N, C-alpha and C positions, 0 to 999 in steps of 0.2 A: 513471438515471431508477426510478421507481417503475412496480410493474403488470409490464409484459413485459421490460424490459431491454434490453441491447444484446448482440449475438450476434458474436463472431469465430469464424467458421468456420474451422476447420483438415483438412487432410488425415488419413486415418486413420496412414499411416508415409509421413510428409512426403519422408524421405530416401530410401525406397523409390521412392516415387512419380516423383522426379525423376530417380532414376536409370533406371526404365524409361521417362521420355518422352524420354532423353536417347541411349536404346539405340537405334541405328541398324537393326538388323533387326527391332523389334519388327512384332509382325502387326497386323493391322486390329482384329480382336479376342481379348482374350485370356482364359485360362483361369481355372478358379475355384479354388477353394482345394482341393477333393478331386482336380481335375486333376492339380493341382501336387503333392499328396502322393503320389498315384499314380506319378507321373513319377519322382520323388525315394525311391521305396518307402520312405516314411515315413508315420508318423498323420497325419491333419490338425490334430488338436493339438499333434503338436509342431512340425509346420510353421508352425503360428498361432504357439504361443509364439515359434520363432525369429523371424519376421516381426516380432514385437511386443518384439522385444530382451528377452527372459525371460532373469533370473538363472540359472534352471533348465537352459539350452541351452549347450553348450559353443560358443565361437568359430567353432570349424571348423564344426560343423554350422550355424549361422547363415551362415556364409559361403557354403557349399554351397547352401542355400535361396536366398538373395540372388541368387546368381549362376544359379540355374534361373528364379527369377522373372523375373529380366530377359530371358533368353533366349526364355521362353515368352508373356512381356506379361501377366503376373498383375496382375489389377485387383481390390484391395481392397474389401470392401463394408463400412464402419463402421457403416452403418445395421441391417444384418441382424446384424453381431457383438452390437451394441449391444442388440437385442431378445434374442438367445441369452442374454447375459450379465447379461440385468435392470439393464444400465448404461446411464445418459444420456449417458456420455462426456462431461459438463459438469460445469464448476467455478465455481460462482457465488461472484462478490467484490461484496460489501456495502461501499459507502463513503459517507460523509456529504455530499460534496460534491466537483462534477467541477472547479471554477475553480482549486483547490488543485492547483498542479503537482504536490506532492507524490504525492497519490493517483492521478495520470496515470501518473507515473513508476515507481510501485508495480504497478499494471496491467501495464504494460510487462514489467517483470521476470518477472511471473507467467507472462506470454504466450510470453515466450522461452522460457520451460521446458517448458509445457503443449504447445505447437504440436508438440513433438519428439516427443511422446509420443501424439498424436492426440487430445488434449482439447482443447476449445473452454470459451471464458469468454463466460458470462452475467453480466452488469455491473448492479447496482443500484444507484442514487440515493437514497439517503432523504431527501437535501435539508435534514439537520439535523431532523429530523422523527419524532419515536418513533412517534408512530401509521403512518407510513409504514413504518419500521422493523420493528414489530409485522406489518404486511400482508405487507410480504414475506418474513419468516419463517415466517408461514403458510404461503405458498407453495409455500415450500424445504419445509416440513413433507411435503409431499405426495410427493416423490419427484422433484422438477425439476431435482435436481444431485447428484452424486455425493459432491461435497465441499464446504467453504464456507471461506472466505477472507473477515475481516471487520475494520471499525474501528467501532464505534458510535456514535450521535449524539449531540450536545452536552446532548441532552435526556434520554439512558438514564440512568435511576437505577434504575427497579424492571425487574429482568434476569429475570424470570421467564419470559420468551418464548424467551430463550436457553437457559435453563434446560431447558425441555422438549426442546429442539432437540438440547442435548447427551444429554439421558438416551434420546433416539431413537436414539441410538447414530451419528448423522449426523458425519465426519468434520470438525471445526471448529478454524481457527486465528484467533487473533485477532492484529492487528498497530497500533500505533502507541495506539488508543484501545480499551483492551485491557479485560475482566471479571476481576477477579484472581478472584472467586469460583469461576468456574469452571474446573475441572480440566482444561486442556488444554496446547498450546504456545503461546505469546505470544511476538510479536517486538516489541522495542522500541528505541528509542537512548537513550544515555545522558543523558536530558533534565534531571535535576537537576544533573550535572557540567557541561553543556554551557550551560546557564543560569548556574550559577553563574560560570562563565568569563568567560561574555557580560556579566554584572553589573560583575564584577572588572575587564575593559576599559574601561567605561564610567567607572567609578571613577579609573580610572589616569589616562584621559584628562580628569580634573578636574570630574566630574559629582557634584554634592554632594544632588541631589534628583533621584532615577529613579523613574518610572512605570513599572508593570508592566500590559499591555493583554492582555486574555484574554477567549475567549467564554463559556466556563462554568466553574464553579469544581468542575463536577462530575465533569469528564472526568478519568482517570488522567493523562493527560499534564500538564494544567494545575496538577493536586496538585503534580507532581514537578518543575515547572519555575517555579511560586510558590515553593517550598520551597527552590531552590537560589538563587533571585533574592533572598530574604527572608534567608538563610543568610550571602550574599555581603555584604546590606548590614549586618549585626548586626558580621561581620567587621572591618568598615572602622570601626566605632565609631560608626554613625549610626543614628536610630530608624527603624525599619520603618512608615512611615503608611500606615495603611488606606486612607487619602483617595486613595492614589497607585494602590491597586490596583482598577484600571478594568475593571468585565464589560460589555463590548458586546453589539451582538446581531448577528443577519442581515441587519439593512438598511443599505446602505453611506452612504446620506446621512444616518440618524442615526448612525451611528460618526462620519463626519467631524465633524458639529456636537457631538458629546459631545467629542471631542479636540480641536477648536478652541475650545469653553468651557473646558475645560481648558488649555489653551496660554494663554488672555488672563485667568486666575484668577489671585488673587494667590498662590496656593500653585503656582503655574508650574514644572513640572519644566524642568530642563536636561538630562535623558536620558531615553529611553525604550528599554524592550524590549519587542516585540510577539510573542507567544507564538507567532502565526499569521501567515502572509505579507498575507492580506487587510487587517488591521491596519495594517501598514508602509505598504500602499497608503494605505489611510485617511488615514494621520499625513502623509505626502508631500500629500494633498490639502490636508487641514486645514491644514497650514503654509504654504501659498498664499494661504489666508484670512485670514493674519495678517501683520505685518511682520516676522517671525522669518526668520533664516538658518539653514538646515544647512552645517556644523557648529559654527558659531560659536555660536549661541544656543541652539541644541538637537542633540543627537546621539542618534543611533537604530539600534539593532541588532535583527533579527529572525529567525525562525526562517521559511527560506526557500527553496525548491527552484526560484526562478525564474530560468531560462537569461538573462534580461535585466536581473538584479540590477545588474551591473556599467554596465548603459546607463542607468541612473536618474541623474537631476541632483540630488543629488550621487549617485554610484554607493552602493548601498546595504551594508553590512557584515552579513553572514548567517552563521547557523547551520543548516549545510546537514544534512540527514538522509541517510543512505545510502538512497533509496528503492528504487531498482531493485534494490540486493543483497539487499534486505529481500522485494522479490515474488518474486525468486528462490529466496530460501530457503524461505519459504511453499510454494512451488510442489514445490520438490524432495521436501520433507518428506510433501505430500499424494500427491505421483506415488509414493513407494515405499511409502505406505499403501496407494492405490489398485491397483497391480499387483504386490501382494506378497501373496499371501492369509494368509502367516503372520507377517507383519510387525505387534508389539505395538501396542498403541494408543498414540495421540498422549500423550508424558508432559506431567506438569503442572510445565513448567517455563518460566522468562522466561527468553529470549536476545538478550544485548544488542549491538546492533551500533553503535560509535559516530559520533556526528554530527563536522563538521567546522566551524572559524570561520574564515571568510576576512573580513581586515579591509580595507574598504574608505575612503570620503571622507567617507559618512555619521558617520562615528564620528574620523576624524581629518583636521585641516585637509592642504589638496594642497600 
């Protein structure tokens, strides 16, 4: 959502808190950090770092601190600590849409890591609107989050607002839809290779005229997927017809009608590669408005992380991105940056995590 966002609260130290709650001899009111440190004859800063699993503290000391914390029912105060450290203990995640299962799974992956370190997520949805994206970035420039994980909107071409964010020194990681000109770490999948293989699969199933459906030619992922599609067409000795490169929009009904008109045209494709899952679903709806049958008259493959892809009729052949893993890797990198003061800046690198193609009935007759 734009504006306020959605908060996933997490405890300061989830593992420790669960241990304390399960400790049978816990007192009704716990000690504070200073009292715990005095009992251990350690400095409060050492105890604090031990409780937060700092690499600077030995495993033996950590075990000793946690054991005493359990015994004395130490209760962490994440809000007071955040004020002392001038940190929000928040990581912002900026996504272009919620309806895409890929983004939901990335968020799950991020949260799986951040909750172990006492960070919570603030999730913003730009709704594929670059103006909303700019407003969100303006909010985040005011220190609302300690770090940002982001996938840009389909309208984003001018990236000056993102350059300002990077210049301010806020740790920033891009995933999926990236800004190549901003020197930071970016996580992607092998879009070119997987689209090339997906198109080749359609060709091997007898398709001679394959359409490519996309949302925006500006997106980094679209450029790579379109390139993979076109190269596979050329490798097969066929012409890449620009009229079969269809740019859709955010309106579902308009997309359905656009695809239906394509399927009823004289230049009707016998195969479709959808670069995002919403366009695959729009294709299923469009086919219902014709007399065509899948996969006999039309075969379709799509980038999709839908759990129900196998339940569609016919079941959808998919290129599935490792969304949860991408989320985990983004979070691990940011947590290291945020919890280790001497950690160097995020490297200007692109990390590729391969996708997986699953063949189902939408491309192969059962």
